[in-house]
mmJSON file of the N, C-alpha and C atoms, coordinates in Angstrom:
{"data_MODEL":{"atom_site":{
"group_PDB":["ATOM","ATOM","ATOM","ATOM","ATOM","ATOM","ATOM","ATOM","ATOM","ATOM","ATOM","ATOM","ATOM","ATOM","ATOM","ATOM","ATOM","ATOM","ATOM","ATOM","ATOM","ATOM","ATOM","ATOM","ATOM","ATOM","ATOM","ATOM","ATOM","ATOM","ATOM","ATOM","ATOM","ATOM","ATOM","ATOM","ATOM","ATOM","ATOM","ATOM","ATOM","ATOM","ATOM","ATOM","ATOM","ATOM","ATOM","ATOM","ATOM","ATOM","ATOM","ATOM","ATOM","ATOM","ATOM","ATOM","ATOM","ATOM","ATOM","ATOM","ATOM","ATOM","ATOM","ATOM","ATOM","ATOM","ATOM","ATOM","ATOM","ATOM","ATOM","ATOM","ATOM","ATOM","ATOM","ATOM","ATOM","ATOM","ATOM","ATOM","ATOM","ATOM","ATOM","ATOM","ATOM","ATOM","ATOM","ATOM","ATOM","ATOM","ATOM","ATOM","ATOM","ATOM","ATOM","ATOM","ATOM","ATOM","ATOM","ATOM","ATOM","ATOM","ATOM","ATOM","ATOM","ATOM","ATOM","ATOM","ATOM","ATOM","ATOM","ATOM","ATOM","ATOM","ATOM","ATOM","ATOM","ATOM","ATOM","ATOM","ATOM","ATOM","ATOM","ATOM","ATOM","ATOM","ATOM","ATOM","ATOM","ATOM","ATOM","ATOM","ATOM","ATOM","ATOM","ATOM","ATOM","ATOM","ATOM","ATOM","ATOM","ATOM","ATOM","ATOM","ATOM","ATOM","ATOM","ATOM","ATOM","ATOM","ATOM","ATOM","ATOM","ATOM","ATOM","ATOM","ATOM","ATOM","ATOM","ATOM","ATOM","ATOM","ATOM","ATOM","ATOM","ATOM","ATOM","ATOM","ATOM","ATOM","ATOM","ATOM","ATOM","ATOM","ATOM","ATOM","ATOM","ATOM","ATOM","ATOM","ATOM","ATOM","ATOM","ATOM","ATOM","ATOM","ATOM","ATOM","ATOM","ATOM","ATOM","ATOM","ATOM","ATOM","ATOM","ATOM","ATOM","ATOM"],
"id":[1,2,3,4,5,6,7,8,9,10,11,12,13,14,15,16,17,18,19,20,21,22,23,24,25,26,27,28,29,30,31,32,33,34,35,36,37,38,39,40,41,42,43,44,45,46,47,48,49,50,51,52,53,54,55,56,57,58,59,60,61,62,63,64,65,66,67,68,69,70,71,72,73,74,75,76,77,78,79,80,81,82,83,84,85,86,87,88,89,90,91,92,93,94,95,96,97,98,99,100,101,102,103,104,105,106,107,108,109,110,111,112,113,114,115,116,117,118,119,120,121,122,123,124,125,126,127,128,129,130,131,132,133,134,135,136,137,138,139,140,141,142,143,144,145,146,147,148,149,150,151,152,153,154,155,156,157,158,159,160,161,162,163,164,165,166,167,168,169,170,171,172,173,174,175,176,177,178,179,180,181,182,183,184,185,186,187,188,189,190,191,192,193,194,195,196,197,198],
"type_symbol":["N","C","C","N","C","C","N","C","C","N","C","C","N","C","C","N","C","C","N","C","C","N","C","C","N","C","C","N","C","C","N","C","C","N","C","C","N","C","C","N","C","C","N","C","C","N","C","C","N","C","C","N","C","C","N","C","C","N","C","C","N","C","C","N","C","C","N","C","C","N","C","C","N","C","C","N","C","C","N","C","C","N","C","C","N","C","C","N","C","C","N","C","C","N","C","C","N","C","C","N","C","C","N","C","C","N","C","C","N","C","C","N","C","C","N","C","C","N","C","C","N","C","C","N","C","C","N","C","C","N","C","C","N","C","C","N","C","C","N","C","C","N","C","C","N","C","C","N","C","C","N","C","C","N","C","C","N","C","C","N","C","C","N","C","C","N","C","C","N","C","C","N","C","C","N","C","C","N","C","C","N","C","C","N","C","C","N","C","C","N","C","C","N","C","C","N","C","C"],
"label_atom_id":["N","CA","C","N","CA","C","N","CA","C","N","CA","C","N","CA","C","N","CA","C","N","CA","C","N","CA","C","N","CA","C","N","CA","C","N","CA","C","N","CA","C","N","CA","C","N","CA","C","N","CA","C","N","CA","C","N","CA","C","N","CA","C","N","CA","C","N","CA","C","N","CA","C","N","CA","C","N","CA","C","N","CA","C","N","CA","C","N","CA","C","N","CA","C","N","CA","C","N","CA","C","N","CA","C","N","CA","C","N","CA","C","N","CA","C","N","CA","C","N","CA","C","N","CA","C","N","CA","C","N","CA","C","N","CA","C","N","CA","C","N","CA","C","N","CA","C","N","CA","C","N","CA","C","N","CA","C","N","CA","C","N","CA","C","N","CA","C","N","CA","C","N","CA","C","N","CA","C","N","CA","C","N","CA","C","N","CA","C","N","CA","C","N","CA","C","N","CA","C","N","CA","C","N","CA","C","N","CA","C","N","CA","C","N","CA","C","N","CA","C","N","CA","C","N","CA","C","N","CA","C"],
"label_alt_id":[null,null,null,null,null,null,null,null,null,null,null,null,null,null,null,null,null,null,null,null,null,null,null,null,null,null,null,null,null,null,null,null,null,null,null,null,null,null,null,null,null,null,null,null,null,null,null,null,null,null,null,null,null,null,null,null,null,null,null,null,null,null,null,null,null,null,null,null,null,null,null,null,null,null,null,null,null,null,null,null,null,null,null,null,null,null,null,null,null,null,null,null,null,null,null,null,null,null,null,null,null,null,null,null,null,null,null,null,null,null,null,null,null,null,null,null,null,null,null,null,null,null,null,null,null,null,null,null,null,null,null,null,null,null,null,null,null,null,null,null,null,null,null,null,null,null,null,null,null,null,null,null,null,null,null,null,null,null,null,null,null,null,null,null,null,null,null,null,null,null,null,null,null,null,null,null,null,null,null,null,null,null,null,null,null,null,null,null,null,null,null,null,null,null,null,null,null,null],
"label_comp_id":["MET","MET","MET","ASP","ASP","ASP","GLY","GLY","GLY","HIS","HIS","HIS","ASP","ASP","ASP","GLU","GLU","GLU","PRO","PRO","PRO","TRP","TRP","TRP","LEU","LEU","LEU","ALA","ALA","ALA","TRP","TRP","TRP","THR","THR","THR","GLU","GLU","GLU","TYR","TYR","TYR","PRO","PRO","PRO","SER","SER","SER","LEU","LEU","LEU","GLU","GLU","GLU","GLY","GLY","GLY","ILE","ILE","ILE","LYS","LYS","LYS","SER","SER","SER","TYR","TYR","TYR","TYR","TYR","TYR","ARG","ARG","ARG","ARG","ARG","ARG","ARG","ARG","ARG","ARG","ARG","ARG","ALA","ALA","ALA","LYS","LYS","LYS","ALA","ALA","ALA","TRP","TRP","TRP","GLN","GLN","GLN","PRO","PRO","PRO","LYS","LYS","LYS","GLN","GLN","GLN","LEU","LEU","LEU","ILE","ILE","ILE","SER","SER","SER","PRO","PRO","PRO","GLY","GLY","GLY","GLU","GLU","GLU","LEU","LEU","LEU","SER","SER","SER","ALA","ALA","ALA","PHE","PHE","PHE","LEU","LEU","LEU","VAL","VAL","VAL","ASP","ASP","ASP","GLU","GLU","GLU","ASN","ASN","ASN","ALA","ALA","ALA","PHE","PHE","PHE","PRO","PRO","PRO","TRP","TRP","TRP","ALA","ALA","ALA","LEU","LEU","LEU","SER","SER","SER","GLY","GLY","GLY","MET","MET","MET","THR","THR","THR","VAL","VAL","VAL","VAL","VAL","VAL","ARG","ARG","ARG","PRO","PRO","PRO","GLN","GLN","GLN"],
"label_asym_id":["A","A","A","A","A","A","A","A","A","A","A","A","A","A","A","A","A","A","A","A","A","A","A","A","A","A","A","A","A","A","A","A","A","A","A","A","A","A","A","A","A","A","A","A","A","A","A","A","A","A","A","A","A","A","A","A","A","A","A","A","A","A","A","A","A","A","A","A","A","A","A","A","A","A","A","A","A","A","A","A","A","A","A","A","A","A","A","A","A","A","A","A","A","A","A","A","A","A","A","A","A","A","A","A","A","A","A","A","A","A","A","A","A","A","A","A","A","A","A","A","A","A","A","A","A","A","A","A","A","A","A","A","A","A","A","A","A","A","A","A","A","A","A","A","A","A","A","A","A","A","A","A","A","A","A","A","A","A","A","A","A","A","A","A","A","A","A","A","A","A","A","A","A","A","A","A","A","A","A","A","A","A","A","A","A","A","A","A","A","A","A","A","A","A","A","A","A","A"],
"label_entity_id":["1","1","1","1","1","1","1","1","1","1","1","1","1","1","1","1","1","1","1","1","1","1","1","1","1","1","1","1","1","1","1","1","1","1","1","1","1","1","1","1","1","1","1","1","1","1","1","1","1","1","1","1","1","1","1","1","1","1","1","1","1","1","1","1","1","1","1","1","1","1","1","1","1","1","1","1","1","1","1","1","1","1","1","1","1","1","1","1","1","1","1","1","1","1","1","1","1","1","1","1","1","1","1","1","1","1","1","1","1","1","1","1","1","1","1","1","1","1","1","1","1","1","1","1","1","1","1","1","1","1","1","1","1","1","1","1","1","1","1","1","1","1","1","1","1","1","1","1","1","1","1","1","1","1","1","1","1","1","1","1","1","1","1","1","1","1","1","1","1","1","1","1","1","1","1","1","1","1","1","1","1","1","1","1","1","1","1","1","1","1","1","1","1","1","1","1","1","1"],
"label_seq_id":[1,1,1,2,2,2,3,3,3,4,4,4,5,5,5,6,6,6,7,7,7,8,8,8,9,9,9,10,10,10,11,11,11,12,12,12,13,13,13,14,14,14,15,15,15,16,16,16,17,17,17,18,18,18,19,19,19,20,20,20,21,21,21,22,22,22,23,23,23,24,24,24,25,25,25,26,26,26,27,27,27,28,28,28,29,29,29,30,30,30,31,31,31,32,32,32,33,33,33,34,34,34,35,35,35,36,36,36,37,37,37,38,38,38,39,39,39,40,40,40,41,41,41,42,42,42,43,43,43,44,44,44,45,45,45,46,46,46,47,47,47,48,48,48,49,49,49,50,50,50,51,51,51,52,52,52,53,53,53,54,54,54,55,55,55,56,56,56,57,57,57,58,58,58,59,59,59,60,60,60,61,61,61,62,62,62,63,63,63,64,64,64,65,65,65,66,66,66],
"pdbx_PDB_ins_code":[null,null,null,null,null,null,null,null,null,null,null,null,null,null,null,null,null,null,null,null,null,null,null,null,null,null,null,null,null,null,null,null,null,null,null,null,null,null,null,null,null,null,null,null,null,null,null,null,null,null,null,null,null,null,null,null,null,null,null,null,null,null,null,null,null,null,null,null,null,null,null,null,null,null,null,null,null,null,null,null,null,null,null,null,null,null,null,null,null,null,null,null,null,null,null,null,null,null,null,null,null,null,null,null,null,null,null,null,null,null,null,null,null,null,null,null,null,null,null,null,null,null,null,null,null,null,null,null,null,null,null,null,null,null,null,null,null,null,null,null,null,null,null,null,null,null,null,null,null,null,null,null,null,null,null,null,null,null,null,null,null,null,null,null,null,null,null,null,null,null,null,null,null,null,null,null,null,null,null,null,null,null,null,null,null,null,null,null,null,null,null,null,null,null,null,null,null,null],
"Cartn_x":[167.04,167.415,166.214,166.478,165.394,165.424,164.584,164.491,165.735,166.648,167.904,169.075,168.747,169.732,170.63,170.09,170.826,170.304,171.201,170.757,170.334,169.391,168.919,169.1,169.306,169.478,168.636,167.875,167.077,167.364,167.389,167.685,167.121,167.024,166.588,167.746,168.01,169.05,168.38,168.952,168.413,169.436,169.81,170.815,170.296,169.004,168.345,166.863,166.125,164.706,163.936,164.34,163.635,164.167,165.273,165.898,165.861,164.901,164.82,164.54,165.341,165.159,165.479,164.768,164.988,165.491,166.413,167.074,167.098,167.43,167.701,168.831,169.474,170.524,170.36,170.827,170.804,172.23,172.559,173.897,173.812,174.554,174.651,175.844,176.178,177.226,178.556,178.943,180.275,180.29,179.171,179.189,177.784,177.722,176.455,176.048,174.765,174.255,174.225,174.142,174.05,172.79,172.847,171.662,170.561,169.321,168.146,167.196,166.645,165.686,164.367,163.858,162.539,161.507,161.811,160.813,161.488,160.877,161.389,160.814,160.842,160.313,160.918,160.458,160.983,160.338,161.14,160.634,160.011,158.885,158.27,158.5,158.604,158.814,159.415,160.107,160.697,160.695,160.259,160.308,160.53,160.947,161.176,160.239,159.441,158.49,159.16,158.38,158.932,159.547,159.222,159.803,160.982,161.48,162.607,162.295,161.04,160.656,160.526,161.149,161.079,159.755,159.291,158.116,158.494,157.927,158.233,156.99,156.977,155.943,156.618,156.161,156.698,155.534,155.513,154.35,153.141,152.095,150.897,150.806,151.895,151.903,152.745,152.185,152.941,153.565,154.878,155.592,156.324,156.45,157.191,158.27,159.484,160.568,160.822,161.201,161.463,162.945],
"Cartn_y":[50.715,49.788,49.585,49.557,49.277,47.805,47.422,46.038,45.522,46.437,46.065,46.127,46.197,46.305,47.53,48.608,49.865,50.785,51.355,52.222,53.61,54.182,55.544,56.305,57.597,58.455,59.703,60.115,61.34,62.161,63.486,64.356,65.75,66.51,67.902,68.77,69.841,70.805,72.05,72.581,73.745,74.885,75.43,76.493,77.771,78.054,79.177,78.83,79.57,79.255,79.379,80.269,80.452,79.577,78.872,78.106,76.609,76.078,74.632,73.927,72.894,72.104,70.65,69.748,68.313,67.69,66.751,66.137,64.615,63.947,62.513,62.181,61.053,60.511,59.001,58.442,56.989,56.521,55.42,54.839,53.799,54.011,53.043,52.135,51.272,50.267,50.877,52.01,52.538,53.92,54.628,55.992,56.473,57.5,58.138,59.036,59.052,59.991,61.38,62.436,63.79,63.935,64.836,65.037,65.692,65.279,65.762,66.42,67.558,68.255,67.484,67.273,66.66,67.759,68.659,69.627,70.819,71.994,73.144,73.166,72.042,71.923,70.726,70.486,69.401,68.066,67.006,65.664,65.058,64.388,63.618,62.133,61.725,60.315,60.218,59.1,58.843,57.336,56.908,55.482,55.286,54.081,53.697,52.533,52.627,51.554,50.389,49.369,48.148,48.374,49.51,49.849,50.811,51.008,51.893,53.355,53.773,55.178,55.749,56.91,57.511,58.245,58.22,58.943,59.602,60.771,61.462,62.16,62.384,63.164,64.409,65.558,66.84,67.664,67.869,68.508,67.591,68.078,67.287,66.902,67.021,66.764,65.546,64.643,63.506,63.966,63.82,64.23,63.047,63.067,62.022,62.703,62.746,63.403,62.705,63.463,62.91,62.793],
"Cartn_z":[125.957,124.906,123.988,122.716,121.788,121.381,120.439,120.005,119.31,118.951,118.297,119.282,120.564,121.653,121.529,120.974,120.914,122.015,122.816,123.91,123.427,124.126,123.905,125.208,125.088,126.246,126.032,127.038,126.975,128.216,128.073,129.212,128.975,130.06,130.017,130.471,129.724,130.095,130.655,131.74,132.423,132.431,131.278,131.282,131.932,131.814,132.48,132.565,133.357,133.517,132.207,131.327,130.066,128.949,129.187,128.12,128.299,129.05,129.276,127.955,127.652,126.439,126.732,126.06,126.242,124.948,125.093,123.952,124.098,122.995,123.052,122.099,122.334,121.466,121.405,120.323,120.139,119.902,120.514,120.322,119.217,118.167,117.077,117.352,116.431,116.64,117.088,116.529,116.844,117.471,117.458,117.991,118.331,119.178,119.486,118.324,118.01,117.023,117.657,116.838,117.411,118.272,119.253,120.079,119.241,119.511,118.788,119.779,119.411,120.262,120.311,121.511,121.681,121.888,122.823,123.24,123.911,123.794,124.539,125.955,126.614,127.966,128.669,129.882,130.709,130.35,130.326,130.05,131.292,131.091,132.167,131.953,130.669,130.337,128.94,128.69,127.377,127.164,125.981,125.669,124.181,123.84,122.446,122.156,121.08,120.785,120.058,119.718,119.113,117.735,117.099,115.797,115.915,117.136,117.435,117.136,117.393,117.282,118.685,118.94,120.267,120.508,121.749,122.213,123.527,123.783,125.027,125.556,126.853,127.507,128.046,127.561,127.994,128.516,129.822,130.426,130.253,129.629,129.369,127.897,127.154,125.718,125.383,124.6,124.064,122.767,122.657,121.443,120.863,119.569,118.872,118.037,118.537,117.797,116.474,115.477,114.145,113.9],
"occupancy":[1.0,1.0,1.0,1.0,1.0,1.0,1.0,1.0,1.0,1.0,1.0,1.0,1.0,1.0,1.0,1.0,1.0,1.0,1.0,1.0,1.0,1.0,1.0,1.0,1.0,1.0,1.0,1.0,1.0,1.0,1.0,1.0,1.0,1.0,1.0,1.0,1.0,1.0,1.0,1.0,1.0,1.0,1.0,1.0,1.0,1.0,1.0,1.0,1.0,1.0,1.0,1.0,1.0,1.0,1.0,1.0,1.0,1.0,1.0,1.0,1.0,1.0,1.0,1.0,1.0,1.0,1.0,1.0,1.0,1.0,1.0,1.0,1.0,1.0,1.0,1.0,1.0,1.0,1.0,1.0,1.0,1.0,1.0,1.0,1.0,1.0,1.0,1.0,1.0,1.0,1.0,1.0,1.0,1.0,1.0,1.0,1.0,1.0,1.0,1.0,1.0,1.0,1.0,1.0,1.0,1.0,1.0,1.0,1.0,1.0,1.0,1.0,1.0,1.0,1.0,1.0,1.0,1.0,1.0,1.0,1.0,1.0,1.0,1.0,1.0,1.0,1.0,1.0,1.0,1.0,1.0,1.0,1.0,1.0,1.0,1.0,1.0,1.0,1.0,1.0,1.0,1.0,1.0,1.0,1.0,1.0,1.0,1.0,1.0,1.0,1.0,1.0,1.0,1.0,1.0,1.0,1.0,1.0,1.0,1.0,1.0,1.0,1.0,1.0,1.0,1.0,1.0,1.0,1.0,1.0,1.0,1.0,1.0,1.0,1.0,1.0,1.0,1.0,1.0,1.0,1.0,1.0,1.0,1.0,1.0,1.0,1.0,1.0,1.0,1.0,1.0,1.0,1.0,1.0,1.0,1.0,1.0,1.0],
"B_iso_or_equiv":[0.0,0.0,0.0,0.0,0.0,0.0,0.0,0.0,0.0,0.0,0.0,0.0,0.0,0.0,0.0,0.0,0.0,0.0,0.0,0.0,0.0,0.0,0.0,0.0,0.0,0.0,0.0,0.0,0.0,0.0,0.0,0.0,0.0,0.0,0.0,0.0,0.0,0.0,0.0,0.0,0.0,0.0,0.0,0.0,0.0,0.0,0.0,0.0,0.0,0.0,0.0,0.0,0.0,0.0,0.0,0.0,0.0,0.0,0.0,0.0,0.0,0.0,0.0,0.0,0.0,0.0,0.0,0.0,0.0,0.0,0.0,0.0,0.0,0.0,0.0,0.0,0.0,0.0,0.0,0.0,0.0,0.0,0.0,0.0,0.0,0.0,0.0,0.0,0.0,0.0,0.0,0.0,0.0,0.0,0.0,0.0,0.0,0.0,0.0,0.0,0.0,0.0,0.0,0.0,0.0,0.0,0.0,0.0,0.0,0.0,0.0,0.0,0.0,0.0,0.0,0.0,0.0,0.0,0.0,0.0,0.0,0.0,0.0,0.0,0.0,0.0,0.0,0.0,0.0,0.0,0.0,0.0,0.0,0.0,0.0,0.0,0.0,0.0,0.0,0.0,0.0,0.0,0.0,0.0,0.0,0.0,0.0,0.0,0.0,0.0,0.0,0.0,0.0,0.0,0.0,0.0,0.0,0.0,0.0,0.0,0.0,0.0,0.0,0.0,0.0,0.0,0.0,0.0,0.0,0.0,0.0,0.0,0.0,0.0,0.0,0.0,0.0,0.0,0.0,0.0,0.0,0.0,0.0,0.0,0.0,0.0,0.0,0.0,0.0,0.0,0.0,0.0,0.0,0.0,0.0,0.0,0.0,0.0],
"pdbx_formal_charge":[null,null,null,null,null,null,null,null,null,null,null,null,null,null,null,null,null,null,null,null,null,null,null,null,null,null,null,null,null,null,null,null,null,null,null,null,null,null,null,null,null,null,null,null,null,null,null,null,null,null,null,null,null,null,null,null,null,null,null,null,null,null,null,null,null,null,null,null,null,null,null,null,null,null,null,null,null,null,null,null,null,null,null,null,null,null,null,null,null,null,null,null,null,null,null,null,null,null,null,null,null,null,null,null,null,null,null,null,null,null,null,null,null,null,null,null,null,null,null,null,null,null,null,null,null,null,null,null,null,null,null,null,null,null,null,null,null,null,null,null,null,null,null,null,null,null,null,null,null,null,null,null,null,null,null,null,null,null,null,null,null,null,null,null,null,null,null,null,null,null,null,null,null,null,null,null,null,null,null,null,null,null,null,null,null,null,null,null,null,null,null,null,null,null,null,null,null,null],
"auth_seq_id":[1,1,1,2,2,2,3,3,3,4,4,4,5,5,5,6,6,6,7,7,7,8,8,8,9,9,9,10,10,10,11,11,11,12,12,12,13,13,13,14,14,14,15,15,15,16,16,16,17,17,17,18,18,18,19,19,19,20,20,20,21,21,21,22,22,22,23,23,23,24,24,24,25,25,25,26,26,26,27,27,27,28,28,28,29,29,29,30,30,30,31,31,31,32,32,32,33,33,33,34,34,34,35,35,35,36,36,36,37,37,37,38,38,38,39,39,39,40,40,40,41,41,41,42,42,42,43,43,43,44,44,44,45,45,45,46,46,46,47,47,47,48,48,48,49,49,49,50,50,50,51,51,51,52,52,52,53,53,53,54,54,54,55,55,55,56,56,56,57,57,57,58,58,58,59,59,59,60,60,60,61,61,61,62,62,62,63,63,63,64,64,64,65,65,65,66,66,66],
"auth_comp_id":["MET","MET","MET","ASP","ASP","ASP","GLY","GLY","GLY","HIS","HIS","HIS","ASP","ASP","ASP","GLU","GLU","GLU","PRO","PRO","PRO","TRP","TRP","TRP","LEU","LEU","LEU","ALA","ALA","ALA","TRP","TRP","TRP","THR","THR","THR","GLU","GLU","GLU","TYR","TYR","TYR","PRO","PRO","PRO","SER","SER","SER","LEU","LEU","LEU","GLU","GLU","GLU","GLY","GLY","GLY","ILE","ILE","ILE","LYS","LYS","LYS","SER","SER","SER","TYR","TYR","TYR","TYR","TYR","TYR","ARG","ARG","ARG","ARG","ARG","ARG","ARG","ARG","ARG","ARG","ARG","ARG","ALA","ALA","ALA","LYS","LYS","LYS","ALA","ALA","ALA","TRP","TRP","TRP","GLN","GLN","GLN","PRO","PRO","PRO","LYS","LYS","LYS","GLN","GLN","GLN","LEU","LEU","LEU","ILE","ILE","ILE","SER","SER","SER","PRO","PRO","PRO","GLY","GLY","GLY","GLU","GLU","GLU","LEU","LEU","LEU","SER","SER","SER","ALA","ALA","ALA","PHE","PHE","PHE","LEU","LEU","LEU","VAL","VAL","VAL","ASP","ASP","ASP","GLU","GLU","GLU","ASN","ASN","ASN","ALA","ALA","ALA","PHE","PHE","PHE","PRO","PRO","PRO","TRP","TRP","TRP","ALA","ALA","ALA","LEU","LEU","LEU","SER","SER","SER","GLY","GLY","GLY","MET","MET","MET","THR","THR","THR","VAL","VAL","VAL","VAL","VAL","VAL","ARG","ARG","ARG","PRO","PRO","PRO","GLN","GLN","GLN"],
"auth_asym_id":["A","A","A","A","A","A","A","A","A","A","A","A","A","A","A","A","A","A","A","A","A","A","A","A","A","A","A","A","A","A","A","A","A","A","A","A","A","A","A","A","A","A","A","A","A","A","A","A","A","A","A","A","A","A","A","A","A","A","A","A","A","A","A","A","A","A","A","A","A","A","A","A","A","A","A","A","A","A","A","A","A","A","A","A","A","A","A","A","A","A","A","A","A","A","A","A","A","A","A","A","A","A","A","A","A","A","A","A","A","A","A","A","A","A","A","A","A","A","A","A","A","A","A","A","A","A","A","A","A","A","A","A","A","A","A","A","A","A","A","A","A","A","A","A","A","A","A","A","A","A","A","A","A","A","A","A","A","A","A","A","A","A","A","A","A","A","A","A","A","A","A","A","A","A","A","A","A","A","A","A","A","A","A","A","A","A","A","A","A","A","A","A","A","A","A","A","A","A"],
"auth_atom_id":["N","CA","C","N","CA","C","N","CA","C","N","CA","C","N","CA","C","N","CA","C","N","CA","C","N","CA","C","N","CA","C","N","CA","C","N","CA","C","N","CA","C","N","CA","C","N","CA","C","N","CA","C","N","CA","C","N","CA","C","N","CA","C","N","CA","C","N","CA","C","N","CA","C","N","CA","C","N","CA","C","N","CA","C","N","CA","C","N","CA","C","N","CA","C","N","CA","C","N","CA","C","N","CA","C","N","CA","C","N","CA","C","N","CA","C","N","CA","C","N","CA","C","N","CA","C","N","CA","C","N","CA","C","N","CA","C","N","CA","C","N","CA","C","N","CA","C","N","CA","C","N","CA","C","N","CA","C","N","CA","C","N","CA","C","N","CA","C","N","CA","C","N","CA","C","N","CA","C","N","CA","C","N","CA","C","N","CA","C","N","CA","C","N","CA","C","N","CA","C","N","CA","C","N","CA","C","N","CA","C","N","CA","C","N","CA","C","N","CA","C","N","CA","C","N","CA","C","N","CA","C"],
"pdbx_PDB_model_num":[1,1,1,1,1,1,1,1,1,1,1,1,1,1,1,1,1,1,1,1,1,1,1,1,1,1,1,1,1,1,1,1,1,1,1,1,1,1,1,1,1,1,1,1,1,1,1,1,1,1,1,1,1,1,1,1,1,1,1,1,1,1,1,1,1,1,1,1,1,1,1,1,1,1,1,1,1,1,1,1,1,1,1,1,1,1,1,1,1,1,1,1,1,1,1,1,1,1,1,1,1,1,1,1,1,1,1,1,1,1,1,1,1,1,1,1,1,1,1,1,1,1,1,1,1,1,1,1,1,1,1,1,1,1,1,1,1,1,1,1,1,1,1,1,1,1,1,1,1,1,1,1,1,1,1,1,1,1,1,1,1,1,1,1,1,1,1,1,1,1,1,1,1,1,1,1,1,1,1,1,1,1,1,1,1,1,1,1,1,1,1,1,1,1,1,1,1,1]
}}}
């Protein structure tokens, strides 16, 4: 949940060993937004800051999806 009480969801998909990708989505008032790519790797952590900007840890890299 972010500061506006909107839920966020982050996950990693494992379709094959070479195709691991991590995504996130945000739930707005009436519908989920489309899934957005975070990283071409596995997620270790995901959080939303006080300004409702997502941050993620993928491997040893901190990424900020746009």
